[in-house]
Backbone and ligand atoms as CSV (ligand in chain L), in Angstrom:
chain,resi,resn,atom,element,x,y,z
A,1,UNK,N,N,94.381,-14.778,-72.428
A,1,UNK,CA,C,93.921,-13.877,-71.302
A,1,UNK,C,C,93.734,-14.615,-70.052
A,2,UNK,N,N,94.157,-14.112,-68.969
A,2,UNK,CA,C,93.944,-14.787,-67.640
A,2,UNK,C,C,92.511,-14.774,-67.197
A,3,UNK,N,N,92.163,-15.804,-66.564
A,3,UNK,CA,C,90.797,-15.866,-66.032
A,3,UNK,C,C,90.637,-14.913,-64.901
A,4,UNK,N,N,89.556,-14.121,-64.969
A,4,UNK,CA,C,89.388,-13.259,-63.767
A,4,UNK,C,C,89.053,-14.060,-62.471
A,5,UNK,N,N,89.348,-13.470,-61.374
A,5,UNK,CA,C,89.119,-14.193,-60.178
A,5,UNK,C,C,87.572,-14.408,-59.928
A,6,UNK,N,N,87.354,-15.563,-59.302
A,6,UNK,CA,C,86.001,-15.791,-58.968
A,6,UNK,C,C,85.302,-16.521,-60.093
A,7,UNK,N,N,84.235,-17.258,-59.794
A,7,UNK,CA,C,83.518,-17.909,-60.866
A,7,UNK,C,C,82.545,-16.972,-61.556
A,8,UNK,N,N,82.288,-17.365,-62.891
A,8,UNK,CA,C,81.399,-16.518,-63.554
A,8,UNK,C,C,80.131,-16.248,-62.848
A,9,UNK,N,N,79.588,-15.041,-62.820
A,9,UNK,CA,C,78.308,-14.693,-62.258
A,9,UNK,C,C,78.509,-14.224,-60.797
A,10,UNK,N,N,79.720,-14.465,-60.312
A,10,UNK,CA,C,79.937,-14.045,-58.896
A,10,UNK,C,C,80.223,-12.517,-58.937
A,11,UNK,N,N,79.834,-11.872,-57.916
A,11,UNK,CA,C,80.214,-10.478,-57.852
A,11,UNK,C,C,81.713,-10.259,-57.666
A,12,UNK,N,N,82.290,-9.364,-58.332
A,12,UNK,CA,C,83.742,-9.160,-58.142
A,12,UNK,C,C,84.139,-8.818,-56.701
A,13,UNK,N,N,85.253,-9.462,-56.363
A,13,UNK,CA,C,85.667,-9.200,-54.866
A,13,UNK,C,C,86.041,-7.654,-54.720
A,14,UNK,N,N,85.575,-7.123,-53.698
A,14,UNK,CA,C,85.852,-5.803,-53.337
A,14,UNK,C,C,86.943,-5.796,-52.260
A,15,UNK,N,N,88.021,-5.150,-52.578
A,15,UNK,CA,C,88.980,-4.906,-51.542
A,15,UNK,C,C,88.881,-3.441,-51.140
A,16,UNK,N,N,88.775,-3.140,-49.943
A,16,UNK,CA,C,88.497,-1.813,-49.454
A,16,UNK,C,C,89.911,-1.226,-49.212
A,17,UNK,N,N,90.297,-0.240,-49.933
A,17,UNK,CA,C,91.569,0.426,-49.621
A,17,UNK,C,C,91.518,1.200,-48.232
A,18,UNK,N,N,92.629,1.224,-47.569
A,18,UNK,CA,C,92.532,1.931,-46.236
A,18,UNK,C,C,92.249,3.426,-46.559
A,19,UNK,N,N,91.093,3.857,-45.876
A,19,UNK,CA,C,90.708,5.238,-46.146
A,19,UNK,C,C,91.638,6.271,-45.384
A,20,UNK,N,N,91.821,7.397,-46.018
A,20,UNK,CA,C,92.602,8.342,-45.271
A,20,UNK,C,C,92.012,8.744,-43.930
A,21,UNK,N,N,90.681,8.762,-43.941
A,21,UNK,CA,C,89.954,9.129,-42.635
A,21,UNK,C,C,90.326,8.142,-41.622
A,22,UNK,N,N,90.247,6.852,-41.988
A,22,UNK,CA,C,90.454,5.851,-40.986
A,22,UNK,C,C,91.846,5.863,-40.398
A,23,UNK,N,N,92.853,6.018,-41.407
A,23,UNK,CA,C,94.210,6.012,-40.874
A,23,UNK,C,C,94.485,7.245,-39.940
A,24,UNK,N,N,93.890,8.312,-40.262
A,24,UNK,CA,C,93.977,9.545,-39.369
A,24,UNK,C,C,93.357,9.244,-38.044
A,25,UNK,N,N,92.255,8.541,-37.969
A,25,UNK,CA,C,91.622,8.222,-36.671
A,25,UNK,C,C,92.610,7.260,-35.914
A,26,UNK,N,N,93.153,6.337,-36.636
A,26,UNK,CA,C,94.106,5.412,-35.940
A,26,UNK,C,C,95.272,6.106,-35.412
A,27,UNK,N,N,95.780,7.016,-36.155
A,27,UNK,CA,C,96.911,7.803,-35.734
A,27,UNK,C,C,96.661,8.600,-34.523
A,28,UNK,N,N,95.425,9.181,-34.534
A,28,UNK,CA,C,95.016,9.959,-33.258
A,28,UNK,C,C,94.870,9.070,-32.071
A,29,UNK,N,N,94.353,7.893,-32.204
A,29,UNK,CA,C,94.194,6.975,-31.168
A,29,UNK,C,C,95.580,6.687,-30.664
A,30,UNK,N,N,96.532,6.218,-31.517
A,30,UNK,CA,C,97.870,5.938,-31.126
A,30,UNK,C,C,98.498,7.054,-30.336
A,31,UNK,N,N,98.282,8.388,-30.858
A,31,UNK,CA,C,99.097,9.448,-30.174
A,31,UNK,C,C,98.500,9.814,-28.823
A,32,UNK,N,N,97.264,9.368,-28.579
A,32,UNK,CA,C,96.812,9.689,-27.110
A,32,UNK,C,C,97.429,8.765,-26.163
A,33,UNK,N,N,98.217,7.730,-26.645
A,33,UNK,CA,C,98.530,6.638,-25.790
A,33,UNK,C,C,100.043,6.333,-25.943
A,34,UNK,N,N,100.782,7.320,-25.953
A,34,UNK,CA,C,102.190,7.004,-26.262
A,34,UNK,C,C,103.118,6.942,-25.061
A,35,UNK,N,N,104.262,6.562,-25.284
A,35,UNK,CA,C,105.300,6.523,-24.276
A,35,UNK,C,C,105.560,7.927,-23.777
A,36,UNK,N,N,105.925,8.010,-22.507
A,36,UNK,CA,C,106.194,9.366,-21.917
A,36,UNK,C,C,107.124,10.159,-22.763
A,37,UNK,N,N,108.186,9.521,-23.291
A,37,UNK,CA,C,109.216,10.250,-24.072
A,37,UNK,C,C,108.586,10.850,-25.226
A,38,UNK,N,N,107.725,10.166,-25.873
A,38,UNK,CA,C,106.975,10.746,-27.107
A,38,UNK,C,C,106.171,11.922,-26.722
A,39,UNK,N,N,105.479,11.832,-25.575
A,39,UNK,CA,C,104.713,12.867,-25.032
A,39,UNK,C,C,105.517,14.238,-24.911
A,40,UNK,N,N,106.665,14.043,-24.256
A,40,UNK,CA,C,107.582,15.157,-24.086
A,40,UNK,C,C,108.039,15.748,-25.382
A,41,UNK,N,N,108.489,14.847,-26.303
A,41,UNK,CA,C,109.045,15.264,-27.530
A,41,UNK,C,C,108.039,16.031,-28.336
A,42,UNK,N,N,106.784,15.577,-28.401
A,42,UNK,CA,C,105.807,16.148,-29.226
A,42,UNK,C,C,105.430,17.512,-28.677
A,43,UNK,N,N,105.294,17.558,-27.266
A,43,UNK,CA,C,104.972,18.822,-26.658
A,43,UNK,C,C,106.021,19.885,-26.884
A,44,UNK,N,N,107.182,19.563,-26.636
A,44,UNK,CA,C,108.338,20.466,-26.785
A,44,UNK,C,C,108.427,20.931,-28.185
A,45,UNK,N,N,108.371,20.043,-29.103
A,45,UNK,CA,C,108.418,20.440,-30.547
A,45,UNK,C,C,107.233,21.369,-30.892
A,46,UNK,N,N,106.122,20.998,-30.297
A,46,UNK,CA,C,104.864,21.876,-30.581
A,46,UNK,C,C,105.087,23.248,-30.075
A,47,UNK,N,N,105.921,23.447,-29.022
A,47,UNK,CA,C,106.085,24.786,-28.452
A,47,UNK,C,C,107.226,25.550,-29.249
A,48,UNK,N,N,107.714,24.904,-30.287
A,48,UNK,CA,C,108.595,25.599,-31.092
A,48,UNK,C,C,110.132,25.360,-30.862
A,49,UNK,N,N,110.463,24.448,-29.901
A,49,UNK,CA,C,111.859,24.248,-29.519
A,49,UNK,C,C,112.356,23.134,-30.419
A,50,UNK,N,N,113.565,23.279,-30.727
A,50,UNK,CA,C,114.228,22.202,-31.546
A,50,UNK,C,C,115.351,21.564,-30.787
A,51,UNK,N,N,115.464,20.245,-31.014
A,51,UNK,CA,C,116.354,19.469,-30.193
A,51,UNK,C,C,116.892,18.325,-30.941
A,52,UNK,N,N,117.979,17.739,-30.354
A,52,UNK,CA,C,118.482,16.453,-30.878
A,52,UNK,C,C,118.102,15.344,-29.945
A,53,UNK,N,N,118.017,14.128,-30.503
A,53,UNK,CA,C,117.642,13.045,-29.624
A,53,UNK,C,C,118.948,12.322,-29.151
A,54,UNK,N,N,118.760,11.873,-27.824
A,54,UNK,CA,C,119.767,10.911,-27.291
A,54,UNK,C,C,121.244,11.420,-27.566
A,55,UNK,N,N,121.633,12.340,-26.805
A,55,UNK,CA,C,122.994,12.910,-26.873
A,55,UNK,C,C,123.993,11.833,-26.457
A,56,UNK,N,N,124.498,11.119,-27.429
A,56,UNK,CA,C,125.282,9.995,-27.204
A,56,UNK,C,C,126.591,10.409,-26.491
A,57,UNK,N,N,127.082,11.588,-26.756
A,57,UNK,CA,C,128.362,11.963,-26.115
A,57,UNK,C,C,128.166,12.575,-24.751
A,58,UNK,N,N,126.949,12.663,-24.285
A,58,UNK,CA,C,126.718,13.284,-22.964
A,58,UNK,C,C,126.424,12.259,-21.920
A,59,UNK,N,N,126.865,12.514,-20.717
A,59,UNK,CA,C,126.650,11.546,-19.653
A,59,UNK,C,C,125.124,11.152,-19.510
A,60,UNK,N,N,124.851,9.886,-19.550
A,60,UNK,CA,C,123.448,9.446,-19.395
A,60,UNK,C,C,122.641,9.541,-20.637
A,61,UNK,N,N,123.187,9.969,-21.776
A,61,UNK,CA,C,122.561,10.041,-23.009
A,61,UNK,C,C,121.185,10.711,-22.859
A,62,UNK,N,N,121.110,12.031,-22.508
A,62,UNK,CA,C,119.765,12.593,-22.325
A,62,UNK,C,C,118.812,12.404,-23.554
A,63,UNK,N,N,117.559,12.236,-23.232
A,63,UNK,CA,C,116.516,12.038,-24.238
A,63,UNK,C,C,116.417,13.212,-25.218
A,64,UNK,N,N,116.406,14.398,-24.763
A,64,UNK,CA,C,116.349,15.603,-25.653
A,64,UNK,C,C,117.492,16.527,-25.329
A,65,UNK,N,N,118.233,16.991,-26.314
A,65,UNK,CA,C,119.383,17.785,-26.090
A,65,UNK,C,C,119.226,19.065,-26.935
A,66,UNK,N,N,119.400,20.136,-26.107
A,66,UNK,CA,C,119.333,21.551,-26.707
A,66,UNK,C,C,120.730,22.132,-26.662
A,67,UNK,N,N,121.472,21.787,-27.699
A,67,UNK,CA,C,122.842,22.060,-27.615
A,67,UNK,C,C,123.190,23.531,-27.448
A,68,UNK,N,N,122.492,24.391,-28.245
A,68,UNK,CA,C,122.944,25.781,-28.108
A,68,UNK,C,C,122.601,26.440,-26.750
A,69,UNK,N,N,121.638,25.790,-26.108
A,69,UNK,CA,C,121.350,26.323,-24.689
A,69,UNK,C,C,122.222,25.544,-23.670
A,70,UNK,N,N,122.819,24.552,-24.070
A,70,UNK,CA,C,123.503,23.632,-23.107
A,70,UNK,C,C,122.559,23.118,-22.045
A,71,UNK,N,N,121.435,22.711,-22.564
A,71,UNK,CA,C,120.408,22.117,-21.710
A,71,UNK,C,C,120.016,20.722,-22.159
A,72,UNK,N,N,119.581,19.890,-21.309
A,72,UNK,CA,C,119.078,18.482,-21.648
A,72,UNK,C,C,117.923,18.131,-20.877
A,73,UNK,N,N,117.143,17.279,-21.424
A,73,UNK,CA,C,115.962,16.751,-20.701
A,73,UNK,C,C,116.065,15.280,-20.667
A,74,UNK,N,N,115.826,14.631,-19.493
A,74,UNK,CA,C,115.638,13.253,-19.289
A,74,UNK,C,C,114.165,12.842,-18.984
A,75,UNK,N,N,113.708,11.878,-19.663
A,75,UNK,CA,C,112.340,11.410,-19.329
A,75,UNK,C,C,112.533,10.105,-18.736
A,76,UNK,N,N,112.235,9.973,-17.467
A,76,UNK,CA,C,112.456,8.728,-16.677
A,76,UNK,C,C,111.171,8.033,-16.396
A,77,UNK,N,N,111.299,6.698,-16.599
A,77,UNK,CA,C,110.173,5.838,-16.174
A,77,UNK,C,C,110.115,5.758,-14.636
A,78,UNK,N,N,109.048,5.840,-14.001
A,78,UNK,CA,C,108.991,5.866,-12.555
A,78,UNK,C,C,109.518,4.615,-11.931
A,79,UNK,N,N,109.161,3.504,-12.511
A,79,UNK,CA,C,109.628,2.297,-11.904
A,79,UNK,C,C,111.161,2.085,-12.054
A,80,UNK,N,N,111.712,2.266,-13.210
A,80,UNK,CA,C,113.192,1.958,-13.457
A,80,UNK,C,C,114.009,2.962,-12.728
A,81,UNK,N,N,113.515,4.137,-12.540
A,81,UNK,CA,C,114.448,5.180,-11.976
A,81,UNK,C,C,114.036,5.539,-10.569
A,82,UNK,N,N,113.131,4.710,-9.981
A,82,UNK,CA,C,112.743,4.860,-8.594
A,82,UNK,C,C,112.150,6.216,-8.206
A,83,UNK,N,N,111.222,6.649,-8.908
A,83,UNK,CA,C,110.566,7.926,-8.564
A,83,UNK,C,C,109.888,7.761,-7.209
A,84,UNK,N,N,109.813,8.785,-6.411
A,84,UNK,CA,C,109.098,8.729,-5.156
A,84,UNK,C,C,107.659,8.981,-5.481
A,85,UNK,N,N,107.018,8.007,-6.087
A,85,UNK,CA,C,105.571,8.000,-6.319
A,85,UNK,C,C,105.099,6.535,-6.207
A,86,UNK,N,N,103.796,6.342,-6.335
A,86,UNK,CA,C,103.292,5.047,-5.973
A,86,UNK,C,C,103.946,4.024,-6.975
A,87,UNK,N,N,104.116,4.277,-8.238
A,87,UNK,CA,C,104.654,3.390,-9.104
A,87,UNK,C,C,106.136,3.125,-8.958
A,88,UNK,N,N,106.804,4.281,-8.646
A,88,UNK,CA,C,108.270,4.208,-8.441
A,88,UNK,C,C,108.702,3.466,-7.211
A,89,UNK,N,N,107.823,3.443,-6.188
A,89,UNK,CA,C,108.295,2.817,-4.943
A,89,UNK,C,C,107.917,1.351,-4.792
A,90,UNK,N,N,107.347,0.898,-5.874
A,90,UNK,CA,C,107.046,-0.561,-5.765
A,90,UNK,C,C,108.235,-1.426,-6.225
A,91,UNK,N,N,108.360,-2.486,-5.472
A,91,UNK,CA,C,109.436,-3.433,-5.785
A,91,UNK,C,C,108.698,-4.730,-6.181
A,92,UNK,N,N,109.158,-5.364,-7.199
A,92,UNK,CA,C,108.530,-6.700,-7.528
A,92,UNK,C,C,108.598,-7.661,-6.390
A,93,UNK,N,N,107.587,-8.522,-6.183
A,93,UNK,CA,C,107.547,-9.394,-5.096
A,93,UNK,C,C,108.577,-10.551,-5.123
A,94,UNK,N,N,108.859,-10.908,-6.332
A,94,UNK,CA,C,109.923,-12.002,-6.492
A,94,UNK,C,C,111.197,-11.413,-6.705
A,95,UNK,N,N,112.259,-12.021,-6.289
A,95,UNK,CA,C,113.575,-11.616,-6.455
A,95,UNK,C,C,113.896,-10.179,-5.950
A,96,UNK,N,N,113.321,-9.986,-4.785
A,96,UNK,CA,C,113.388,-8.600,-4.245
A,96,UNK,C,C,114.781,-8.057,-4.066
A,97,UNK,N,N,115.683,-8.895,-3.658
A,97,UNK,CA,C,117.133,-8.482,-3.419
A,97,UNK,C,C,117.648,-8.013,-4.724
A,98,UNK,N,N,117.378,-8.842,-5.797
A,98,UNK,CA,C,117.901,-8.430,-7.117
A,98,UNK,C,C,117.394,-7.126,-7.538
A,99,UNK,N,N,116.108,-6.975,-7.435
A,99,UNK,CA,C,115.507,-5.739,-7.902
A,99,UNK,C,C,115.952,-4.623,-7.123
A,100,UNK,N,N,116.023,-4.745,-5.828
A,100,UNK,CA,C,116.428,-3.614,-4.981
A,100,UNK,C,C,117.827,-3.069,-5.356
A,101,UNK,N,N,118.724,-4.100,-5.585
A,101,UNK,CA,C,120.027,-3.743,-5.988
A,101,UNK,C,C,120.075,-3.081,-7.388
A,102,UNK,N,N,119.376,-3.697,-8.302
A,102,UNK,CA,C,119.357,-3.135,-9.684
A,102,UNK,C,C,118.831,-1.732,-9.743
A,103,UNK,N,N,117.722,-1.568,-9.061
A,103,UNK,CA,C,117.102,-0.194,-9.084
A,103,UNK,C,C,117.954,0.800,-8.382
A,104,UNK,N,N,118.558,0.423,-7.327
A,104,UNK,CA,C,119.407,1.370,-6.522
A,104,UNK,C,C,120.571,1.787,-7.437
A,105,UNK,N,N,121.113,0.835,-8.176
A,105,UNK,CA,C,122.219,1.205,-9.116
A,105,UNK,C,C,121.679,2.223,-10.153
A,106,UNK,N,N,120.502,1.956,-10.665
A,106,UNK,CA,C,119.943,2.895,-11.615
A,106,UNK,C,C,119.961,4.344,-10.959
A,107,UNK,N,N,119.535,4.486,-9.820
A,107,UNK,CA,C,119.399,5.726,-9.099
A,107,UNK,C,C,120.753,6.361,-8.993
A,108,UNK,N,N,121.729,5.476,-8.557
A,108,UNK,CA,C,123.041,6.034,-8.333
A,108,UNK,C,C,123.674,6.567,-9.729
A,109,UNK,N,N,123.436,5.816,-10.753
A,109,UNK,CA,C,123.887,6.146,-12.061
A,109,UNK,C,C,123.266,7.486,-12.510
A,110,UNK,N,N,122.027,7.586,-12.334
A,110,UNK,CA,C,121.310,8.833,-12.671
A,110,UNK,C,C,121.885,9.986,-11.951
A,111,UNK,N,N,122.166,9.856,-10.690
A,111,UNK,CA,C,122.819,10.929,-9.872
A,111,UNK,C,C,124.146,11.393,-10.353
A,112,UNK,N,N,124.899,10.339,-10.713
A,112,UNK,CA,C,126.221,10.576,-11.245
A,112,UNK,C,C,126.222,11.248,-12.545
A,113,UNK,N,N,125.262,10.859,-13.395
A,113,UNK,CA,C,125.064,11.496,-14.700
A,113,UNK,C,C,124.731,12.942,-14.615
A,114,UNK,N,N,123.814,13.287,-13.718
A,114,UNK,CA,C,123.431,14.668,-13.526
A,114,UNK,C,C,124.605,15.433,-13.059
A,115,UNK,N,N,125.380,14.844,-12.228
A,115,UNK,CA,C,126.531,15.497,-11.627
A,115,UNK,C,C,127.592,15.847,-12.711
A,116,UNK,N,N,127.796,14.844,-13.541
A,116,UNK,CA,C,128.831,14.954,-14.661
A,116,UNK,C,C,128.368,16.034,-15.612
A,117,UNK,N,N,127.056,15.988,-15.960
A,117,UNK,CA,C,126.512,17.001,-16.891
A,117,UNK,C,C,126.790,18.372,-16.326
A,118,UNK,N,N,126.425,18.565,-15.034
A,118,UNK,CA,C,126.642,19.848,-14.376
A,118,UNK,C,C,128.098,20.318,-14.539
A,119,UNK,N,N,128.964,19.372,-14.214
A,119,UNK,CA,C,130.434,19.769,-14.326
A,119,UNK,C,C,130.854,20.101,-15.639
A,120,UNK,N,N,130.174,19.578,-16.743
A,120,UNK,CA,C,130.427,19.947,-18.139
A,120,UNK,C,C,129.811,21.270,-18.509
A,121,UNK,N,N,129.049,21.865,-17.544
A,121,UNK,CA,C,128.461,23.149,-17.815
A,121,UNK,C,C,127.005,23.010,-18.432
A,122,UNK,N,N,126.384,21.793,-18.240
A,122,UNK,CA,C,125.044,21.620,-18.770
A,122,UNK,C,C,123.965,21.685,-17.658
A,123,UNK,N,N,122.872,22.098,-17.988
A,123,UNK,CA,C,121.780,21.978,-17.051
A,123,UNK,C,C,120.792,20.941,-17.509
A,124,UNK,N,N,120.272,20.181,-16.618
A,124,UNK,CA,C,119.412,19.048,-16.921
A,124,UNK,C,C,118.077,19.213,-16.198
A,125,UNK,N,N,116.996,18.750,-16.795
A,125,UNK,CA,C,115.710,18.660,-16.279
A,125,UNK,C,C,115.260,17.190,-16.374
A,126,UNK,N,N,114.825,16.683,-15.290
A,126,UNK,CA,C,114.233,15.331,-15.274
A,126,UNK,C,C,112.808,15.341,-15.193
A,127,UNK,N,N,112.160,14.732,-16.216
A,127,UNK,CA,C,110.701,14.667,-16.268
A,127,UNK,C,C,110.305,13.222,-15.976
A,128,UNK,N,N,109.426,13.044,-14.994
A,128,UNK,CA,C,109.017,11.649,-14.618
A,128,UNK,C,C,107.775,11.300,-15.398
A,129,UNK,N,N,107.747,10.070,-15.662
A,129,UNK,CA,C,106.651,9.388,-16.449
A,129,UNK,C,C,105.307,9.947,-15.919
A,130,UNK,N,N,105.129,9.862,-14.582
A,130,UNK,CA,C,103.809,10.331,-14.020
A,130,UNK,C,C,103.501,11.752,-14.137
A,131,UNK,N,N,104.538,12.539,-14.519
A,131,UNK,CA,C,104.370,13.954,-14.698
A,131,UNK,C,C,103.874,14.322,-16.072
A,132,UNK,N,N,103.878,13.313,-16.939
A,132,UNK,CA,C,103.595,13.621,-18.400
A,132,UNK,C,C,102.012,13.547,-18.587
A,133,UNK,N,N,101.277,13.338,-17.544
A,133,UNK,CA,C,99.766,13.232,-17.750
A,133,UNK,C,C,99.135,14.652,-17.780
A,134,UNK,N,N,99.705,15.543,-16.960
A,134,UNK,CA,C,99.184,16.872,-16.962
A,134,UNK,C,C,99.979,17.728,-17.947
A,135,UNK,N,N,99.389,17.791,-19.123
A,135,UNK,CA,C,100.243,18.472,-20.231
A,135,UNK,C,C,100.416,19.915,-19.961
A,136,UNK,N,N,99.453,20.576,-19.418
A,136,UNK,CA,C,99.561,22.012,-19.176
A,136,UNK,C,C,100.757,22.301,-18.248
A,137,UNK,N,N,100.738,21.572,-17.201
A,137,UNK,CA,C,101.789,21.786,-16.114
A,137,UNK,C,C,103.181,21.393,-16.770
A,138,UNK,N,N,103.146,20.358,-17.496
A,138,UNK,CA,C,104.420,19.815,-18.164
A,138,UNK,C,C,104.946,20.920,-19.040
A,139,UNK,N,N,104.030,21.473,-19.967
A,139,UNK,CA,C,104.550,22.537,-20.893
A,139,UNK,C,C,105.067,23.709,-20.199
A,140,UNK,N,N,104.509,24.091,-19.055
A,140,UNK,CA,C,105.020,25.265,-18.298
A,140,UNK,C,C,106.431,24.952,-17.799
A,141,UNK,N,N,106.507,23.729,-17.260
A,141,UNK,CA,C,107.885,23.400,-16.645
A,141,UNK,C,C,108.965,23.371,-17.777
A,142,UNK,N,N,108.557,22.765,-18.919
A,142,UNK,CA,C,109.623,22.705,-19.960
A,142,UNK,C,C,109.933,24.184,-20.458
A,143,UNK,N,N,109.021,24.932,-20.602
A,143,UNK,CA,C,109.256,26.381,-21.070
A,143,UNK,C,C,110.095,27.081,-20.062
A,144,UNK,N,N,109.827,26.968,-18.821
A,144,UNK,CA,C,110.636,27.804,-17.798
A,144,UNK,C,C,111.977,27.270,-17.699
A,145,UNK,N,N,112.148,25.876,-17.965
A,145,UNK,CA,C,113.474,25.349,-17.934
A,145,UNK,C,C,114.285,25.848,-19.123
A,146,UNK,N,N,113.665,25.760,-20.306
A,146,UNK,CA,C,114.442,26.185,-21.522
A,146,UNK,C,C,114.697,27.621,-21.643
A,147,UNK,N,N,113.653,28.439,-21.206
A,147,UNK,CA,C,113.836,29.886,-21.389
A,147,UNK,C,C,114.504,30.441,-20.105
A,148,UNK,N,N,114.665,29.683,-19.040
A,148,UNK,CA,C,115.247,30.246,-17.869
A,148,UNK,C,C,116.665,30.563,-17.983
A,149,UNK,N,N,117.281,31.213,-16.972
A,149,UNK,CA,C,118.611,31.579,-17.009
A,149,UNK,C,C,119.600,30.434,-17.181
A,150,UNK,N,N,120.697,30.716,-17.886
A,150,UNK,CA,C,121.669,29.692,-18.147
A,150,UNK,C,C,122.381,29.306,-16.846
L,1,ZN,ZN,ZN,106.268,8.931,-10.796
């Protein structure tokens, strides 16, 4: 027979299993703090809409694709896609020329993608990172986009 762990007389080591309550709390904390795309996905799903992720065959690979409606949603980070907001208008202090060029190309590519989608008969909605904070307003926008006229 194997020796039990610990010396005789010592209290048995207690390993505390992760409690369901604790993991639920951790999950809740994590979900309040997610990436903008996750916010949009969860909200849209919660409103009953079903979608596919990252339409690989569509220009710009939209984040959420509603194929039967021919509608797509992009969730854009304000910095990377140059939103006209405080965060989007900032340019890093070092390598300014590099950043300006790179970010401008992102903006141009975004515009081209929207254009190509439109030509393929798709409608697209762009949701900016900073717009995901107000969940009520965001929900209304998503609903009116998806339920709106084709
Ligand atoms: Zn923004």
